SETIKE-838159 format. One record per atom (N, C-alpha, C): x, y, z. Coordinates in pm, whole numbers, plus 50000, padded with zeros to 5 digits. Each point is the difference from the previous one (the first is absolute). Example, Ala and Ser with C-alpha at 12.3 -4.5 7.8 and 13.67 -1.06 7.14 Angstrom:
2
NODE      X      Y      Z
NODE  51319  49431  50780
NODE  49911  50119  50000
NODE  50090  50120  50000
NODE  49965  50105  49928
NODE  50082  50119  50006
NODE  49923  50109  50073
//
This chain:
171
NODE      X      Y      Z
NODE  83537  22959  67897
NODE  50128  49937  49972
NODE  50056  49936  50128
NODE  49981  50069  50113
NODE  50052  49950  50127
NODE  49938  49864  50035
NODE  49870  49986  49977
NODE  49931  49875  50032
NODE  50056  49884  49920
NODE  50030  50025  49875
NODE  50055  49894  49914
NODE  50139  49961  50048
NODE  50084  50097  50031
NODE  50136  49972  50044
NODE  50000  49927  50134
NODE  49916  50042  50093
NODE  49993  49934  50131
NODE  49948  49858  49985
NODE  49901  49979  49914
NODE  49949  49865  49976
NODE  50109  49911  49943
NODE  50077  50053  49907
NODE  50112  49923  49944
NODE  50102  49969  50109
NODE  50031  50097  50086
NODE  50092  49978  50112
NODE  49951  49887  50090
NODE  49872  50002  50033
NODE  49945  49897  50088
NODE  50016  49862  49937
NODE  49964  49987  49872
NODE  50011  49871  49934
NODE  50146  49955  49984
NODE  50088  50093  49965
NODE  50142  49965  49983
NODE  50060  49956  50133
NODE  49973  50073  50107
NODE  50053  49962  50131
NODE  49943  49866  50045
NODE  49874  49977  49974
NODE  49939  49872  50038
NODE  50064  49885  49922
NODE  50018  50019  49870
NODE  50061  49896  49917
NODE  50145  49976  50041
NODE  50075  50107  50027
NODE  50138  49984  50046
NODE  50006  49926  50133
NODE  49910  50034  50091
NODE  49999  49936  50132
NODE  49966  49851  49987
NODE  49911  49967  49909
NODE  49956  49861  49985
NODE  50091  49915  49914
NODE  50077  50062  49913
NODE  50081  49919  49909
NODE  50150  50018  50022
NODE  50049  50120  49978
NODE  50144  50023  50006
NODE  50053  49982  50143
NODE  49936  50066  50096
NODE  50050  49994  50137
NODE  49973  49866  50067
NODE  49908  49923  49947
NODE  49981  49865  50051
NODE  50124  49917  49970
NODE  50059  50024  49884
NODE  50124  49930  49964
NODE  50123  50059  50069
NODE  49990  50122  50048
NODE  50110  50065  50071
NODE  49980  49998  50151
NODE  49919  49908  50048
NODE  49969  49996  50143
NODE  50119  49948  50079
NODE  50011  50050  50123
NODE  50101  49954  50094
NODE  49927  49926  50111
NODE  50021  49870  50008
NODE  49935  49916  50101
NODE  49848  50014  49995
NODE  49948  50013  49878
NODE  49856  50010  49983
NODE  49943  50138  50027
NODE  50084  50099  50023
NODE  49956  50136  50030
NODE  50013  50085  49874
NODE  49892  50071  49966
NODE  50003  50091  49886
NODE  49961  50140  50049
NODE  50047  50104  49932
NODE  49963  50136  50043
NODE  49854  50028  49966
NODE  49941  50091  50073
NODE  49861  50035  49978
NODE  49993  50127  49917
NODE  49992  49984  49869
NODE  49997  50115  49910
NODE  49871  50079  50012
NODE  49894  49934  50040
NODE  49872  50071  50017
NODE  50008  50101  50116
NODE  50074  49964  50104
NODE  50021  50095  50111
NODE  50082  50118  49951
NODE  50105  49974  49924
NODE  50085  50107  49948
NODE  49916  50096  49915
NODE  49921  49945  49911
NODE  49918  50081  49910
NODE  49894  50079  50077
NODE  49929  49933  50088
NODE  49893  50066  50077
NODE  50057  50109  50089
NODE  50106  49970  50072
NODE  50060  50099  50090
NODE  50056  50118  49921
NODE  50069  49972  49891
NODE  50061  50107  49921
NODE  49896  50097  49947
NODE  49898  49948  49936
NODE  49899  50089  49946
NODE  49919  50065  50111
NODE  49987  49932  50114
NODE  49930  50058  50112
NODE  50067  50126  50050
NODE  50130  49994  50030
NODE  50063  50121  50052
NODE  50040  50098  49893
NODE  50001  49960  49873
NODE  50026  50096  49894
NODE  49874  50078  49962
NODE  49885  49932  50002
NODE  49877  50059  49946
NODE  49891  50027  50104
NODE  50009  49940  50119
NODE  49900  50028  50102
NODE  49916  49878  50036
NODE  49908  50024  50095
NODE  49921  49891  50057
NODE  49911  49932  49896
NODE  49932  50079  49919
NODE  49904  49943  49904
NODE  50071  49911  49898
NODE  50108  50048  49946
NODE  50074  49921  49900
NODE  50059  49874  50064
NODE  50053  50012  50120
NODE  50054  49883  50070
NODE  49892  49898  50029
NODE  49883  50048  50039
NODE  49888  49912  50029
NODE  49954  49925  49875
NODE  49988  50071  49889
NODE  49953  49938  49876
NODE  50102  49900  49947
NODE  50126  50038  49997
NODE  50104  49908  49950
NODE  50012  49881  50094
NODE  49990  50023  50130
NODE  50004  49890  50096
NODE  49885  49903  49978
NODE  49880  50054  49973
NODE  49886  49913  49977
NODE  50022  49911  49879
NODE  50039  50059  49887
NODE  50016  49920  49879
NODE  50118  49903  50009
NODE  50108  50042  50065
NODE  50113  49909  50019
NODE  49960  49882  50088
NODE  49932  50030  50108
NODE  49955  49895  50090
NODE  49894  49912  49939
NODE  49910  50059  49921
NODE  49895  49921  49937
NODE  50059  49901  49900
NODE  50102  50044  49929
NODE  50069  49910  49906
NODE  50065  49884  50077
NODE  50060  50032  50113
NODE  50059  49895  50084
NODE  49892  49907  50055
NODE  49886  50056  50037
NODE  49889  49918  50050
NODE  49950  49903  49895
NODE  49987  50046  49880
NODE  49947  49916  49893
NODE  50091  49879  49976
NODE  50130  50022  50002
NODE  50091  49892  49966
NODE  50049  49920  50120
NODE  50014  50062  50117
NODE  50062  49931  50113
NODE  49919  49999  50128
NODE  49899  50080  50010
NODE  49929  50016  50126
NODE  49905  49888  50033
NODE  49989  49973  50127
NODE  49901  49904  50046
NODE  49864  50067  50011
NODE  50000  50129  50034
NODE  49878  50078  50015
NODE  50007  50117  49904
NODE  49897  50018  49921
NODE  49999  50110  49905
NODE  49983  50132  50074
NODE  50097  50087  49986
NODE  49995  50132  50062
NODE  50096  50019  50115
NODE  50061  49892  50049
NODE  50090  50014  50115
NODE  50123  50084  49965
NODE  50073  49961  49897
NODE  50120  50075  49962
NODE  49963  50139  49947
NODE  49885  50011  49935
NODE  49955  50132  49953
NODE  49979  50094  50117
NODE  49938  49950  50106
NODE  49975  50083  50117
NODE  50131  50041  50069
NODE  50090  49904  50016
NODE  50128  50029  50066
NODE  50081  50101  49919
NODE  50009  49979  49869
NODE  50078  50093  49917
NODE  49931  50137  49986
NODE  49867  50002  50009
NODE  49931  50130  50000
NODE  50040  50082  50121
NODE  50000  49937  50115
NODE  50040  50072  50122
NODE  50146  50044  49992
NODE  50086  49914  49948
NODE  50141  50036  49988
NODE  50017  50119  49906
NODE  49932  49999  49886
NODE  50007  50112  49907
NODE  49945  50128  50059
NODE  49891  49988  50073
NODE  49939  50118  50063
NODE  50092  50060  50106
NODE  50054  49915  50085
NODE  50089  50050  50107
NODE  50127  50061  49941
NODE  50056  49938  49895
NODE  50117  50059  49936
NODE  49966  50133  49934
NODE  49876  50015  49954
NODE  49957  50126  49941
NODE  50000  50114  50099
NODE  49987  49969  50128
NODE  50006  50104  50104
NODE  50137  50069  50003
NODE  50103  49932  49948
NODE  50135  50056  50002
NODE  50032  50080  49874
NODE  49901  50019  49912
NODE  50026  50073  49876
NODE  50034  50147  50025
NODE  49960  50051  50115
NODE  50028  50139  50032
NODE  50148  50023  50032
NODE  50069  49896  50044
NODE  50142  50015  50032
NODE  50089  49924  49901
NODE  49945  49967  49885
NODE  50075  49927  49898
NODE  50084  50095  49916
NODE  50127  49966  49987
NODE  50092  50073  49913
NODE  50061  49898  49904
NODE  49991  50024  49869
NODE  50046  49900  49903
NODE  50148  49964  50011
NODE  50082  50095  50043
NODE  50144  49972  50005
NODE  50042  49923  50124
NODE  49911  49985  50096
NODE  50032  49930  50124
NODE  49950  49855  49991
NODE  50091  49905  50011
NODE  49961  49858  49989
NODE  49982  49934  50136
NODE  50039  50070  50107
NODE  49987  49941  50134
NODE  49855  49979  50040
NODE  49915  50099  49978
NODE  49859  49987  50035
NODE  49932  49887  49923
NODE  50016  49993  49867
NODE  49936  49889  49929
NODE  50046  49862  50048
NODE  50129  49984  50022
NODE  50049  49870  50046
NODE  49945  49969  50139
NODE  50000  50097  50088
NODE  49947  49976  50135
NODE  49851  49965  49995
NODE  49923  50072  49919
NODE  49857  49971  49991
NODE  49973  49865  49936
NODE  50079  49963  49902
NODE  49981  49870  49934
NODE  50035  49887  50097
NODE  50107  50017  50078
NODE  50036  49898  50099
NODE  49891  49986  50106
NODE  49953  50113  50051
NODE  49894  49995  50101
NODE  49872  49939  49941
NODE  49970  50035  49875
NODE  49882  49943  49935
NODE  50013  49850  49981
NODE  50118  49955  49959
NODE  50019  49856  49979
NODE  49996  49923  50132
NODE  50061  50056  50103
NODE  49993  49935  50132
NODE  49856  49997  50051
NODE  49928  50109  49984
NODE  49859  50004  50042
NODE  49917  49900  49922
NODE  50025  49991  49871
NODE  49929  49904  49914
NODE  50026  49857  50048
NODE  50125  49968  50027
NODE  50033  49866  50047
NODE  49937  49968  50135
NODE  50004  50095  50091
NODE  49943  49978  50134
NODE  49847  49988  49991
NODE  49937  50085  49919
NODE  49855  49989  49984
NODE  49960  49867  49938
NODE  50074  49957  49899
NODE  49970  49871  49938
NODE  50019  49887  50100
NODE  50104  50010  50083
NODE  50019  49896  50102
NODE  49883  49998  50098
NODE  49964  50115  50050
NODE  49893  50006  50100
NODE  49868  49950  49942
NODE  49964  50048  49882
NODE  49869  49969  49946
NODE  49992  49865  49928
NODE  50111  49951  49949
NODE  49996  49873  49927
NODE  50053  49881  50080
NODE  50091  50024  50095
NODE  50061  49888  50072
NODE  49965  49998  50149
NODE  50014  50113  50065
NODE  49978  50004  50145
NODE  49857  49961  50036
NODE  49905  50048  49922
NODE  49860  49969  50030
NODE  49966  49854  49972
NODE  50090  49928  49934
NODE  49981  49857  49977
NODE  50075  49915  50101
NODE  50060  50065  50097
NODE  50068  49926  50106
NODE  50146  49971  49975
NODE  50060  50065  49903
NODE  50144  49982  49974
NODE  50075  50111  50072
NODE  50063  49964  50112
NODE  50058  50099  50091
NODE  50151  50015  49989
NODE  50060  49964  49891
NODE  50146  50004  49987
NODE  50043  50132  49932
NODE  49971  50112  50066
NODE  50033  50130  49942
NODE  50150  50023  49984
NODE  50085  49965  50097
NODE  50144  50025  49979
NODE  50055  49930  49875
NODE  49955  49880  49974
NODE  50044  49930  49878
NODE  49949  50073  49877
NODE  49873  50038  49999
NODE  49942  50067  49885
NODE  50066  50137  49977
NODE  50029  50071  50108
NODE  50063  50132  49987
NODE  50141  49989  49945
NODE  50081  49910  50057
NODE  50139  49988  49955
NODE  50015  49920  49871
NODE  49903  49915  49970
NODE  50011  49916  49881
NODE  49928  50052  49879
NODE  49901  50087  50019
NODE  49922  50048  49886
NODE  49994  50153  49995
NODE  49952  50063  50107
NODE  49975  50144  49997
NODE  50128  50080  49982
NODE  50099  49975  50083
NODE  50124  50077  49995
NODE  50080  49977  49871
NODE  50017  49875  49954
NODE  50071  49983  49873
NODE  49926  50064  49881
NODE  49867  49994  50001
NODE  49925  50065  49893
NODE  50021  50151  50003
NODE  50001  50057  50118
NODE  50021  50145  50012
NODE  50140  50038  49950
NODE  50100  49921  50034
NODE  50136  50030  49954
NODE  50012  49987  49848
NODE  49941  49896  49944
NODE  50003  49981  49855
NODE  49921  50113  49931
NODE  49893  50043  50061
NODE  49920  50110  49945
NODE  50080  50130  50001
NODE  50082  50022  50104
NODE  50085  50120  50005
NODE  50097  50000  49882
NODE  50063  49887  49975
NODE  50098  49991  49891
NODE  49933  50030  49866
NODE  49882  49944  49977
NODE  49930  50025  49875
NODE  49950  50144  49993
NODE  49963  50057  50114
NODE  49954  50139  50004
NODE  50107  50095  49951
NODE  50124  49973  50035
NODE  50110  50088  49959
NODE  50007  50011  49847
NODE  49960  49893  49930
NODE  50004  50003  49853
NODE  49866  50039  49938
NODE  49890  49961  50061
NODE  49868  50024  49942
NODE  49946  50139  50031
NODE  50029  50052  50118
NODE  49946  50130  50040
NODE  50043  50114  49906
NODE  50126  50009  49957
NODE  50035  50108  49906
NODE  49922  49993  49869
NODE  49968  49880  49954
NODE  49920  49986  49878
NODE  49859  50054  50023
NODE  49940  49963  50112
NODE  49865  50049  50032
NODE  50002  50152  50015
NODE  50103  50053  50064
NODE  50012  50145  50020
NODE  50011  50073  49866
NODE  50083  49950  49910
NODE  50017  50065  49868
NODE  49870  49998  49921
NODE  49931  49887  50002
NODE  49872  49991  49928
NODE  49900  50098  50059
NODE  49994  50008  50132
NODE  49907  50094  50065
NODE  50036  50144  49965
NODE  50127  50034  49999
NODE  50041  50136  49965
NODE  49963  50034  49856
NODE  50017  49905  49908
NODE  49964  50024  49860
NODE  49849  50016  49985
NODE  49924  49920  50074
NODE  49855  50012  49994
NODE  49954  50134  50057
NODE  50061  50044  50109
NODE  49963  50130  50058
NODE  50036  50114  49906
NODE  50116  49991  49935
NODE  50039  50104  49904
NODE  49901  50004  49883
NODE  49959  49884  49954
NODE  49903  49995  49890
NODE  49865  50056  50044
NODE  49958  49969  50122
NODE  49873  50053  50052
NODE  50006  50152  50012
NODE  50114  50054  50042
NODE  50014  50146  50011
NODE  49995  50066  49863
NODE  50066  49938  49901
NODE  49996  50057  49864
NODE  49858  50000  49944
NODE  49929  49889  50021
NODE  49864  49994  49946
NODE  49906  50094  50077
NODE  50025  50022  50128
NODE  49917  50092  50077
NODE  50025  50145  49956
NODE  50122  50033  49959
NODE  50030  50135  49955
NODE  49936  50030  49866
NODE  49975  49898  49920
NODE  49935  50021  49871
NODE  49856  50048  50016
NODE  49936  49955  50109
NODE  49861  50035  50020
NODE  49983  50129  50079
NODE  50106  50056  50052
NODE  49988  50122  50079
NODE  50014  50122  49915
//
């Protein structure tokens, strides 16, 4: 059941990012829902789950928007894996850690994309890219995180409760 729900989450977030938030963009900046989803499930469920969700989220982005197949999948895999390292100190009632990790993940994602996609091509205008793209995207992602993260948390809690009930039936 978890696999089906997570797959639906990935597709819904991708569709929202590509359609609804494209129309709600501020100066061409849209929030990165794939980062929110990957980071959230990473620190809620651990390294493996973050890595897998990051791969599929990034692969979907690669198929539709990537210049190189696998680039965004690789970046989001690492982000999901690293966020999974924080699952040991994750508390569902605390929203400071998720927001901080999502901001750091989004900033890291933007900087990595700049280095690997622009800097290596000889485009050296990092201050413009940071203040014009990376930072506004991170701020917009924070605002969306405040509304989307509680939904992801509730769904995860319901799935965990269902998994515990089904595990007790077999014991």
